[in-house]
C-alpha positions as CSV (number, residue, x, y, z in Angstrom):
1,M,12.3,-28.9,32.4
2,S,12.8,-25.6,34.1
3,S,10.2,-22.9,34.4
4,T,12.2,-20.6,32.2
5,T,12.2,-23.1,29.4
6,M,8.5,-23.6,29.8
7,Q,7.8,-19.9,29.5
8,S,9.9,-19.5,26.4
9,E,8.0,-22.3,24.7
10,Q,4.6,-20.8,25.5
11,Q,2.8,-19.3,22.5
12,H,1.5,-15.8,22.7
13,T,-1.5,-14.9,20.6
14,M,-2.2,-11.3,19.6
15,V,-5.8,-10.7,18.6
16,I,-6.4,-7.7,16.3
17,E,-10.0,-6.5,16.4
18,Q,-11.7,-3.7,14.5
19,A,-11.9,-0.5,16.6
20,R,-15.4,0.5,17.5
21,G,-17.1,3.7,18.6
22,W,-15.0,6.8,19.2
23,S,-11.8,4.8,19.3
24,A,-12.2,4.1,15.6
25,L,-11.2,7.7,14.9
26,G,-7.7,7.0,16.1
27,L,-7.3,10.3,17.9
28,R,-4.7,8.8,20.2
29,D,-2.6,7.9,17.1
30,L,-2.7,11.5,16.0
31,W,-1.2,12.6,19.3
32,E,1.5,9.9,19.2
33,Y,2.5,11.0,15.7
34,R,2.4,14.7,16.5
35,E,6.0,15.2,15.4
36,L,5.2,13.8,12.0
37,L,2.1,16.1,11.9
38,Y,4.4,19.1,12.5
39,Y,6.8,17.9,9.8
40,L,4.2,17.3,7.2
41,G,2.5,20.6,7.9
42,W,5.8,22.5,7.6
43,R,6.6,20.6,4.4
44,E,3.2,21.5,3.0
45,L,3.8,25.2,3.7
46,Q,7.3,25.1,2.1
47,G,5.9,23.4,-1.0
48,A,3.4,26.1,-1.5
49,Y,6.1,28.7,-1.9
50,R,8.9,26.6,-3.3
51,Q,10.7,27.9,-6.4
52,T,9.2,31.4,-6.0
53,A,11.5,34.4,-6.3
54,L,10.0,36.1,-3.2
55,G,9.6,33.0,-1.1
56,F,7.7,33.4,2.2
57,S,7.2,37.1,1.4
58,W,4.0,35.9,-0.4
59,V,2.5,35.1,3.0
60,F,2.2,38.8,3.5
61,L,1.9,40.0,-0.1
62,R,-1.1,37.8,-1.0
63,P,-3.5,39.4,1.5
64,I,-2.2,42.9,0.8
65,I,-2.7,42.5,-2.9
66,S,-6.1,41.0,-2.4
67,V,-7.2,43.9,-0.2
68,L,-5.9,46.5,-2.7
69,L,-7.7,44.9,-5.6
70,L,-11.0,44.3,-3.8
71,T,-11.0,47.9,-2.4
72,L,-10.3,49.3,-5.9
73,V,-13.0,47.3,-7.6
74,F,-15.8,46.9,-5.1
75,N,-15.3,50.1,-3.0
76,Y,-14.3,52.7,-5.6
77,I,-15.8,51.4,-8.8
78,V,-18.8,49.3,-7.7
79,Q,-19.2,51.3,-4.5
80,I,-20.4,48.5,-2.2
81,P,-21.2,49.8,1.3
82,S,-19.1,48.6,4.3
83,D,-21.3,49.3,7.3
84,N,-19.7,52.6,8.1
85,V,-16.2,51.2,8.6
86,P,-13.2,51.7,6.2
87,Y,-13.5,49.2,3.4
88,P,-9.9,47.9,3.6
89,L,-10.6,46.9,7.2
90,F,-14.0,45.6,6.3
91,V,-12.8,43.2,3.6
92,L,-9.6,42.3,5.4
93,A,-11.6,41.1,8.4
94,A,-13.3,38.7,6.0
95,L,-10.2,37.7,4.1
96,I,-8.5,36.6,7.3
97,P,-10.8,33.5,7.9
98,W,-11.6,33.1,4.2
99,N,-8.1,32.8,2.9
100,F,-7.3,30.4,5.7
101,F,-10.4,28.3,4.8
102,T,-9.5,28.2,1.1
103,N,-5.9,27.4,1.6
104,A,-6.7,24.7,4.1
105,V,-9.4,23.1,2.0
106,T,-7.2,23.1,-1.1
107,R,-4.2,21.6,0.6
108,S,-6.1,19.0,2.6
109,S,-8.4,17.9,-0.3
110,R,-5.4,16.9,-2.5
111,S,-3.2,15.7,0.4
112,L,-3.7,11.9,-0.1
113,V,-3.0,12.1,-3.8
114,D,0.1,14.3,-3.4
115,N,1.5,12.0,-0.8
116,M,0.7,8.6,-2.4
117,R,4.5,7.7,-2.5
118,V,4.8,8.1,1.2
119,I,1.6,6.4,2.0
120,S,2.5,3.3,-0.1
121,K,5.9,2.8,1.7
122,V,5.5,3.8,5.3
123,Y,2.7,3.2,7.8
124,F,1.3,6.0,9.9
125,P,-2.2,7.2,10.6
126,R,-3.4,8.6,7.2
127,M,-5.6,11.2,8.9
128,I,-2.4,13.1,9.8
129,I,-2.0,14.1,6.1
130,P,-5.3,16.1,5.7
131,V,-4.9,17.5,9.3
132,A,-1.4,18.7,8.4
133,G,-2.7,20.3,5.2
134,T,-5.3,22.1,7.2
135,A,-3.0,23.2,10.0
136,S,-0.4,24.5,7.5
137,G,-2.8,27.4,6.8
138,I,-2.3,28.8,10.3
139,V,0.9,30.6,9.2
140,D,-1.0,32.5,6.5
141,Y,-3.7,33.2,9.0
142,V,-1.3,34.8,11.5
143,A,0.3,36.8,8.7
144,S,-3.1,38.2,7.7
145,L,-3.8,39.1,11.3
146,L,-0.6,41.0,11.6
147,I,-1.5,43.0,8.4
148,F,-4.9,43.6,9.9
149,L,-3.4,45.0,13.1
150,V,-1.2,47.4,11.0
151,V,-4.2,48.7,9.1
152,F,-6.3,48.8,12.3
153,V,-3.7,51.1,13.9
154,F,-3.5,53.2,10.7
155,Y,-7.2,54.0,10.8
156,R,-7.1,54.5,14.6
157,M,-9.9,52.1,15.4
158,P,-10.8,51.5,19.0
159,L,-10.1,48.3,20.8
160,R,-13.1,46.1,21.7
161,V,-13.7,43.5,24.4
162,E,-15.4,41.4,21.7
163,M,-12.0,40.8,20.1
164,L,-11.5,38.1,22.7
165,L,-14.0,36.0,20.8
166,V,-11.8,35.9,17.7
167,P,-10.4,32.4,18.7
168,V,-13.9,31.0,18.7
169,F,-14.6,32.0,15.1
170,T,-11.1,30.8,14.2
171,F,-11.8,27.4,15.7
172,V,-15.1,27.1,13.7
173,A,-13.3,28.0,10.5
174,F,-10.6,25.4,11.2
175,A,-13.1,22.7,12.0
176,F,-15.1,23.5,8.9
177,A,-12.0,23.5,6.7
178,L,-10.9,20.2,8.1
179,A,-14.4,18.7,7.7
180,V,-14.6,19.7,4.1
181,G,-11.0,18.6,3.5
182,L,-11.6,15.1,5.0
183,W,-14.7,14.6,2.8
184,L,-12.9,15.9,-0.4
185,A,-9.7,13.9,0.3
186,T,-11.8,10.8,0.6
187,L,-13.5,11.5,-2.7
188,S,-10.3,12.4,-4.5
189,V,-8.9,9.0,-3.9
190,K,-11.5,7.5,-6.3
191,Y,-12.4,10.6,-8.4
192,R,-9.5,12.8,-9.5
193,D,-12.0,15.3,-10.8
194,V,-12.4,16.6,-7.2
195,S,-9.2,18.7,-7.5
196,F,-10.7,20.6,-10.4
197,A,-14.1,20.9,-8.8
198,V,-12.6,22.4,-5.6
199,T,-11.6,25.5,-7.4
200,F,-15.1,26.3,-8.7
201,L,-16.6,25.3,-5.3
202,L,-14.5,27.8,-3.4
203,Q,-15.2,30.5,-6.0
204,A,-18.9,30.0,-5.6
205,M,-18.6,29.9,-1.8
206,M,-16.7,33.2,-1.8
207,Y,-19.7,35.0,-3.3
208,L,-22.1,33.2,-1.0
209,S,-20.1,34.0,2.2
210,A,-20.4,37.8,2.2
211,V,-16.7,38.3,1.8
212,I,-16.9,41.5,-0.4
213,Y,-20.3,42.8,0.8
214,P,-22.1,43.1,4.1
215,V,-24.9,40.7,5.1
216,S,-27.2,43.6,5.3
217,M,-27.2,43.8,1.5
218,I,-28.9,40.3,1.3
219,P,-32.7,40.5,1.2
220,E,-33.9,40.0,4.8
221,P,-36.0,36.8,4.0
222,L,-32.8,35.2,2.6
223,Q,-30.4,36.2,5.4
224,P,-31.1,33.1,7.6
225,L,-30.4,30.9,4.6
226,F,-27.1,32.7,3.9
227,L,-26.1,32.5,7.6
228,L,-26.5,28.7,7.6
229,N,-23.3,28.7,5.6
230,P,-20.7,28.4,8.5
231,M,-18.2,30.7,6.7
232,T,-20.8,33.5,6.5
233,G,-21.3,33.2,10.2
234,V,-17.5,33.2,10.8
235,I,-17.0,36.2,8.6
236,Q,-19.9,38.1,10.2
237,G,-18.5,37.2,13.6
238,M,-15.0,38.4,12.8
239,R,-16.3,41.7,11.5
240,W,-18.5,42.2,14.5
241,S,-15.8,41.3,17.1
242,L,-13.0,43.2,15.4
243,L,-14.9,46.3,14.0
244,G,-18.4,46.3,15.6
245,S,-19.8,45.8,12.1
246,G,-23.1,44.0,11.7
247,D,-25.0,42.0,14.2
248,P,-23.5,39.7,16.8
249,P,-23.8,35.9,16.3
250,N,-27.2,34.5,17.0
251,V,-28.8,31.1,17.3
252,I,-28.2,30.4,13.5
253,F,-24.5,30.6,14.1
254,V,-24.8,28.1,16.9
255,F,-26.8,25.8,14.6
256,S,-24.3,26.1,11.8
257,S,-21.4,25.4,14.2
258,L,-23.2,22.2,15.3
259,L,-23.6,21.3,11.6
260,V,-19.8,21.7,11.2
261,L,-19.3,19.3,14.1
262,V,-21.5,16.7,12.5
263,L,-19.7,17.1,9.2
264,L,-16.3,16.8,10.9
265,I,-17.2,13.7,12.9
266,S,-18.9,11.9,9.9
267,G,-16.0,12.9,7.6
268,A,-13.5,11.5,10.1
269,F,-15.3,8.2,10.3
270,V,-15.6,7.9,6.5
271,F,-12.0,8.8,6.1
272,R,-10.8,6.2,8.6
273,R,-12.9,3.6,6.8
274,T,-11.5,4.5,3.4
275,E,-7.9,4.6,4.5
276,R,-7.8,0.8,4.8
277,T,-7.9,0.5,1.0
278,V,-6.3,3.8,0.1
279,V,-3.0,2.2,-0.9
280,D,-4.7,-0.2,-3.3
281,I,-6.7,2.5,-5.0
282,L,-3.9,5.1,-5.3
């Protein structure tokens, strides 16, 4: 018997073992499926504005309308102070990260349920779906930044070196949105009530995140508690870096950012464990 024949008759055994440690997150799989990540993110964005008369124009119209309404109600009627900066800029600097956060959490939290037909037919790392839902909000984020720049020039505000820190606050907002999205997407697989609860959760968080008012209005003893909310720190940081409003980030912001990291890592581990049975549950 030739050596070629003997090799063909040898049996090859593949051992599949459960991944342990950081490899259990499957980050390498996310990179290998990056084209699918781009496709799902773009599809998520298209779906948000599908069958609308104005289409992608709403990417710009939504922040503009929000700024006009909030300025009318809270600046002219309620007369909330804005730390000596024009209120449209004051509220727009907060809406840039806040709208990104709300859109990202909303899309990522329902991502598994919305894509259950795809999940049940084709294999790919399931974590791509909530990541794509979170990343799809970047387009809205960039559109809000462009509107801010136009209003910024209109009011002839000076440029600041601290503006270079905007990507830092953007990254914290993205990480927090993904962390919340992973936890909610995991829960929504078993409890469909999550999609209803998300709306009320985000509404409550908006009033607790100093979107429409300065942090200085909060009683001083309660300010550290409010700043533990990562989005309050992000919004405060955006206003400080873009407009010089309020105080710069302090140790509380660092602590809340570390909290975001813990939520993100734990949410990723829980999500990866749940995805093994997600097809059966859905």
